C-alpha positions as CSV (number, residue, x, y, z in Angstrom):
1,M,0.0,0.0,0.0
2,K,1.3,3.4,-0.9
3,T,1.4,6.1,1.7
4,L,-1.8,8.1,2.2
5,T,-1.8,11.8,2.9
6,R,-3.4,13.3,6.0
7,R,-6.2,14.7,3.8
8,E,-6.7,11.3,2.2
9,M,-7.0,9.7,5.7
10,E,-9.5,12.4,6.6
11,L,-11.5,11.6,3.5
12,I,-11.5,7.9,4.3
13,S,-12.8,8.6,7.8
14,L,-15.5,10.8,6.5
15,C,-16.5,8.3,3.9
16,A,-17.0,5.7,6.7
17,T,-19.6,8.0,8.2
18,G,-21.9,7.6,5.2
19,L,-21.7,11.2,3.8
20,N,-22.3,11.6,0.1
21,T,-19.9,13.5,-2.2
22,K,-21.5,16.9,-1.8
23,Q,-21.5,16.5,2.0
24,L,-17.9,15.3,1.9
25,A,-16.9,18.3,-0.2
26,D,-18.7,20.7,2.2
27,E,-17.1,19.1,5.2
28,M,-13.6,19.3,3.7
29,C,-14.1,22.8,2.1
30,V,-13.4,21.5,-1.4
31,T,-15.5,20.9,-4.6
32,P,-17.2,17.6,-5.3
33,H,-14.9,17.2,-8.2
34,S,-11.9,17.4,-5.8
35,I,-13.5,14.7,-3.7
36,E,-13.9,12.4,-6.7
37,N,-10.2,13.0,-7.7
38,M,-9.0,12.3,-4.1
39,K,-11.1,9.1,-4.0
40,S,-9.7,8.0,-7.3
41,S,-6.2,8.5,-6.0
42,I,-7.0,6.6,-2.8
43,F,-8.6,3.7,-4.7
44,S,-5.4,3.4,-6.8
45,K,-3.1,3.5,-3.7
46,V,-5.0,0.9,-1.7
47,G,-6.2,-1.3,-4.6
48,V,-10.0,-0.9,-4.4
49,K,-12.6,0.0,-7.0
50,S,-15.4,1.6,-5.0
51,T,-16.2,3.6,-1.9
52,N,-17.8,0.6,-0.3
53,E,-14.6,-1.5,-0.9
54,L,-12.6,1.4,0.5
55,I,-14.7,1.5,3.7
56,L,-14.4,-2.2,4.2
57,F,-10.6,-2.0,3.6
58,A,-10.4,0.9,6.1
59,F,-12.2,-1.1,8.8
60,R,-10.2,-4.3,8.0
61,V,-6.8,-2.6,8.4
62,G,-7.8,-0.4,11.3
63,L,-7.8,3.0,9.6
64,V,-11.2,3.6,11.1
65,N,-13.1,1.9,13.9
């Protein structure tokens, strides 16, 4: 697994709360497009293909609890 940035870790934690893209963008003070770009980067780094897979991965490896 490649190293995740602090903002990427923040996004993963927020995704696990069930927020949608617009809500994530509002919470992180960025555009929804930026959220999609960040998620794409995270997916590539951790080897998943969807937000659901990312959340499962995050719980499995202890990134969120």
